[in-house]
Z-matrix of the N, CA and C atoms (Angstrom, degrees):
N
C 1 1.416
C 2 1.529 1 109.66
N 3 1.330 2 115.13 1 135.25
C 4 1.434 3 121.04 2 -178.78
C 5 1.524 4 111.76 3 -75.35
N 6 1.301 5 115.95 4 141.97
C 7 1.438 6 120.74 5 176.31
C 8 1.529 7 109.32 6 -90.84
N 9 1.312 8 116.97 7 132.93
C 10 1.448 9 120.56 8 178.19
C 11 1.489 10 107.90 9 -82.39
N 12 1.317 11 117.76 10 153.03
C 13 1.487 12 123.78 11 178.75
C 14 1.536 13 108.31 12 -97.21
N 15 1.335 14 113.79 13 124.12
C 16 1.425 15 120.17 14 177.34
C 17 1.516 16 112.51 15 -81.97
N 18 1.351 17 116.19 16 139.57
C 19 1.436 18 121.12 17 177.14
C 20 1.568 19 106.90 18 -134.21
N 21 1.315 20 115.05 19 117.71
C 22 1.439 21 121.62 20 -179.01
C 23 1.518 22 110.68 21 -100.81
N 24 1.345 23 116.94 22 133.64
C 25 1.431 24 121.51 23 170.46
C 26 1.526 25 107.28 24 -114.63
N 27 1.318 26 114.30 25 128.92
C 28 1.490 27 120.81 26 178.76
C 29 1.502 28 105.35 27 -109.35
N 30 1.344 29 116.34 28 117.12
C 31 1.470 30 121.98 29 171.77
C 32 1.518 31 105.65 30 -91.47
N 33 1.332 32 116.60 31 120.25
C 34 1.500 33 117.40 32 -173.42
C 35 1.543 34 109.19 33 -145.42
N 36 1.330 35 112.17 34 -173.69
C 37 1.495 36 120.67 35 178.53
C 38 1.501 37 108.88 36 -141.17
N 39 1.269 38 117.52 37 142.46
C 40 1.470 39 121.43 38 -179.44
C 41 1.534 40 112.79 39 -67.59
N 42 1.294 41 115.83 40 -16.09
C 43 1.488 42 121.74 41 -177.90
C 44 1.547 43 111.84 42 -104.37
N 45 1.282 44 116.47 43 11.48
C 46 1.485 45 121.31 44 -177.40
C 47 1.517 46 110.65 45 -106.23
N 48 1.339 47 116.57 46 118.84
C 49 1.446 48 120.28 47 179.16
C 50 1.557 49 111.21 48 -71.90
N 51 1.314 50 116.89 49 -34.29
C 52 1.489 51 116.86 50 174.88
C 53 1.531 52 110.76 51 -63.31
N 54 1.315 53 117.12 52 -33.12
C 55 1.496 54 120.06 53 178.65
C 56 1.512 55 110.92 54 -66.46
N 57 1.317 56 116.89 55 -38.57
C 58 1.476 57 121.94 56 176.27
C 59 1.522 58 109.47 57 -61.24
N 60 1.345 59 116.61 58 -47.66
C 61 1.439 60 121.17 59 -179.60
C 62 1.507 61 111.98 60 -64.90
N 63 1.343 62 116.04 61 -38.69
C 64 1.456 63 120.22 62 178.27
C 65 1.549 64 112.18 63 -63.82
N 66 1.314 65 113.85 64 -43.53
C 67 1.489 66 120.32 65 -179.71
C 68 1.508 67 110.14 66 -63.06
N 69 1.322 68 117.99 67 -39.41
C 70 1.479 69 120.48 68 -179.85
C 71 1.537 70 108.43 69 -67.13
N 72 1.310 71 118.27 70 -40.10
C 73 1.507 72 121.88 71 178.28
C 74 1.487 73 109.00 72 -63.61
N 75 1.295 74 119.23 73 -44.37
C 76 1.432 75 124.65 74 179.38
C 77 1.549 76 112.11 75 -59.34
N 78 1.318 77 114.86 76 -44.19
C 79 1.457 78 120.86 77 179.68
C 80 1.574 79 111.31 78 -64.54
N 81 1.356 80 115.25 79 -36.84
C 82 1.480 81 116.49 80 177.05
C 83 1.558 82 111.60 81 -67.93
N 84 1.310 83 116.15 82 -39.47
C 85 1.494 84 120.00 83 174.41
C 86 1.447 85 111.98 84 -62.42
N 87 1.345 86 118.01 85 -38.92
C 88 1.436 87 124.11 86 -178.22
C 89 1.559 88 110.77 87 -63.77
N 90 1.320 89 117.14 88 -27.97
C 91 1.474 90 121.55 89 174.69
C 92 1.519 91 111.25 90 -69.12
N 93 1.326 92 117.25 91 -28.44
C 94 1.477 93 123.17 92 -177.65
C 95 1.556 94 110.47 93 -84.24
N 96 1.290 95 116.98 94 -36.81
C 97 1.501 96 121.93 95 -179.11
C 98 1.485 97 109.26 96 -145.26
N 99 1.311 98 121.52 97 131.17
C 100 1.383 99 122.20 98 -175.29
C 101 1.538 100 114.43 99 -77.34
N 102 1.309 101 116.56 100 138.71
C 103 1.477 102 122.35 101 175.84
C 104 1.538 103 107.53 102 -156.38
N 105 1.220 104 114.79 103 161.51
C 106 1.520 105 117.74 104 177.47
C 107 1.564 106 107.24 105 -86.51
N 108 1.290 107 116.10 106 145.59
C 109 1.479 108 123.12 107 -179.40
C 110 1.505 109 109.74 108 -129.63
N 111 1.339 110 115.60 109 127.72
C 112 1.450 111 120.96 110 171.76
C 113 1.522 112 105.64 111 -120.39
N 114 1.340 113 114.60 112 132.47
C 115 1.466 114 119.57 113 178.36
C 116 1.518 115 107.60 114 -114.13
N 117 1.320 116 115.40 115 123.61
C 118 1.489 117 119.94 116 -179.35
C 119 1.489 118 110.54 117 -118.05
N 120 1.329 119 118.21 118 123.61
C 121 1.468 120 121.81 119 177.18
C 122 1.522 121 108.03 120 -78.75
N 123 1.327 122 114.25 121 122.37
C 124 1.455 123 124.53 122 -173.92
C 125 1.528 124 110.85 123 -62.66
N 126 1.338 125 116.93 124 -18.06
C 127 1.481 126 122.03 125 -177.75
C 128 1.530 127 114.71 126 -98.58
N 129 1.319 128 116.77 127 2.51
C 130 1.395 129 121.13 128 -175.16
C 131 1.577 130 112.55 129 -118.04
N 132 1.311 131 116.99 130 158.61
C 133 1.439 132 120.82 131 -176.09
C 134 1.526 133 114.57 132 -62.93
N 135 1.298 134 117.05 133 -15.79
C 136 1.458 135 121.73 134 178.06
C 137 1.494 136 111.09 135 -64.28
N 138 1.332 137 117.22 136 -25.89
C 139 1.456 138 121.44 137 -178.86
C 140 1.510 139 111.25 138 -85.58
N 141 1.321 140 120.66 139 128.31
C 142 1.472 141 121.46 140 179.21
C 143 1.515 142 109.01 141 -60.22
N 144 1.334 143 114.66 142 141.13
C 145 1.509 144 122.63 143 -176.65
C 146 1.555 145 109.86 144 -55.36
N 147 1.303 146 120.30 145 -41.12
C 148 1.463 147 120.90 146 -175.98
C 149 1.566 148 110.00 147 -60.26
N 150 1.341 149 117.20 148 -38.45
C 151 1.436 150 119.45 149 178.43
C 152 1.512 151 113.90 150 -79.27
N 153 1.285 152 117.28 151 -34.67
C 154 1.474 153 123.11 152 172.90
C 155 1.477 154 108.85 153 -56.82
N 156 1.336 155 117.89 154 -50.70
C 157 1.458 156 121.24 155 -179.14
C 158 1.540 157 112.55 156 -66.20
N 159 1.306 158 115.87 157 -34.53
C 160 1.493 159 118.79 158 -177.47
C 161 1.497 160 113.23 159 -78.28
N 162 1.359 161 116.70 160 -36.07
C 163 1.464 162 120.29 161 -171.32
C 164 1.530 163 116.34 162 -111.50
N 165 1.335 164 116.66 163 6.89
C 166 1.450 165 120.29 164 -173.62
C 167 1.540 166 113.82 165 -52.91
N 168 1.330 167 116.49 166 -32.13
C 169 1.478 168 118.46 167 177.15
C 170 1.477 169 115.47 168 -108.41
N 171 1.346 170 118.00 169 13.19
C 172 1.436 171 121.62 170 -174.28
C 173 1.506 172 115.58 171 -125.25
N 174 1.286 173 118.87 172 8.28
C 175 1.502 174 120.42 173 179.56
C 176 1.497 175 111.03 174 -66.55
N 177 1.326 176 117.02 175 150.92
C 178 1.478 177 126.91 176 1.08
C 179 1.523 178 111.72 177 -80.58
N 180 1.385 179 112.55 178 148.12
C 181 1.471 180 120.41 179 176.39
C 182 1.510 181 105.57 180 -128.70
N 183 1.354 182 116.50 181 138.54
C 184 1.438 183 123.35 182 177.98
C 185 1.501 184 108.33 183 -114.06
N 186 1.362 185 112.83 184 134.92
C 187 1.444 186 120.20 185 168.52
C 188 1.565 187 107.31 186 -113.48
N 189 1.293 188 118.45 187 145.27
C 190 1.417 189 125.66 188 173.28
C 191 1.472 190 106.64 189 -115.88
N 192 1.335 191 114.93 190 115.99
C 193 1.436 192 122.23 191 -179.58
C 194 1.585 193 109.89 192 48.27
N 195 1.309 194 115.39 193 52.83
C 196 1.432 195 126.05 194 175.29
C 197 1.547 196 116.57 195 67.58
N 198 1.290 197 115.76 196 14.08
C 199 1.456 198 120.50 197 175.22
C 200 1.513 199 110.86 198 -120.82
N 201 1.369 200 117.07 199 142.66
C 202 1.453 201 121.22 200 -178.86
C 203 1.515 202 109.19 201 -59.21
N 204 1.360 203 113.76 202 133.73
C 205 1.473 204 120.09 203 174.45
C 206 1.495 205 114.05 204 -116.35
N 207 1.320 206 119.52 205 -51.80
C 208 1.448 207 121.76 206 -178.93
C 209 1.546 208 110.83 207 -160.95
N 210 1.293 209 113.80 208 166.46
C 211 1.491 210 118.05 209 176.68
C 212 1.545 211 111.00 210 -145.63
N 213 1.262 212 114.64 211 163.17
C 214 1.471 213 126.52 212 177.45
C 215 1.521 214 113.99 213 70.02
N 216 1.277 215 119.84 214 -63.39
C 217 1.473 216 123.91 215 179.07
C 218 1.505 217 109.90 216 -115.27
N 219 1.338 218 116.00 217 141.28
C 220 1.502 219 122.20 218 -179.65
C 221 1.504 220 107.52 219 -122.78
N 222 1.379 221 117.67 220 87.05
C 223 1.438 222 118.59 221 172.40
C 224 1.504 223 112.72 222 -67.47
N 225 1.301 224 117.69 223 125.62
C 226 1.465 225 121.28 224 -172.24
C 227 1.560 226 109.24 225 -58.36
N 228 1.284 227 120.89 226 -45.35
C 229 1.429 228 121.14 227 -177.53
C 230 1.483 229 113.86 228 -64.97
N 231 1.318 230 117.20 229 -36.29
C 232 1.436 231 124.36 230 176.36
C 233 1.520 232 111.32 231 -65.44
N 234 1.336 233 117.06 232 -42.93
C 235 1.446 234 121.38 233 176.04
C 236 1.527 235 111.72 234 -64.29
N 237 1.301 236 116.22 235 -45.29
C 238 1.476 237 120.67 236 179.03
C 239 1.526 238 110.00 237 -57.74
N 240 1.338 239 118.48 238 -47.56
C 241 1.429 240 125.60 239 179.77
C 242 1.563 241 109.52 240 -59.25
N 243 1.305 242 115.70 241 -44.64
C 244 1.521 243 117.46 242 -177.55
C 245 1.529 244 110.26 243 -68.51
N 246 1.276 245 118.37 244 -33.92
C 247 1.497 246 120.93 245 177.01
C 248 1.494 247 110.14 246 -66.77
N 249 1.344 248 116.48 247 -47.66
C 250 1.491 249 120.26 248 178.14
C 251 1.515 250 112.37 249 -61.25
N 252 1.339 251 116.10 250 -41.49
C 253 1.451 252 118.54 251 178.58
C 254 1.541 253 110.97 252 -61.91
N 255 1.340 254 117.33 253 -41.86
C 256 1.462 255 120.60 254 179.05
C 257 1.490 256 109.92 255 -64.67
N 258 1.322 257 116.04 256 -47.03
C 259 1.506 258 117.32 257 -177.47
C 260 1.493 259 114.31 258 -61.96
N 261 1.308 260 117.14 259 -32.52
C 262 1.447 261 119.43 260 -178.48
C 263 1.507 262 115.16 261 -90.33
N 264 1.342 263 118.53 262 -31.40
C 265 1.460 264 122.41 263 -174.86
C 266 1.524 265 114.72 264 -118.88
N 267 1.357 266 116.91 265 -22.52
C 268 1.439 267 119.56 266 -175.91
C 269 1.552 268 110.56 267 85.16
N 270 1.298 269 117.90 268 3.57
C 271 1.499 270 120.86 269 -179.46
C 272 1.526 271 109.32 270 -90.96
N 273 1.365 272 110.94 271 146.95
C 274 1.496 273 118.03 272 174.29
C 275 1.502 274 105.51 273 -127.73
N 276 1.343 275 114.37 274 118.40
C 277 1.469 276 120.17 275 176.79
C 278 1.500 277 110.92 276 -108.21
N 279 1.322 278 116.74 277 106.46
C 280 1.464 279 121.64 278 178.78
C 281 1.554 280 109.09 279 -51.27
N 282 1.327 281 115.20 280 138.47
C 283 1.466 282 120.05 281 -176.00
C 284 1.505 283 114.21 282 -99.71
N 285 1.311 284 119.73 283 -22.66
C 286 1.438 285 123.15 284 178.72
C 287 1.510 286 111.42 285 -138.01
């Protein structure tokens, strides 16, 4: 069975302490299992307008392979489980 590659997108803000905490948790999980990580600042042009409008007051928000996964808090074990589930089954179960 082929393993799927996980890609995490973190929508965040440089002025958000929850975002800093989320990014640190993501980096710790990334040491346990490899995945690609893209960090987009919700206040900059790099962030697509549809997500800026949707998440402007709700960062941090995580997408797993372009689908919503969780927001606000990023429990490491929950993220690790979500990545492993995706890699083995292709399923994404939103956590919040």
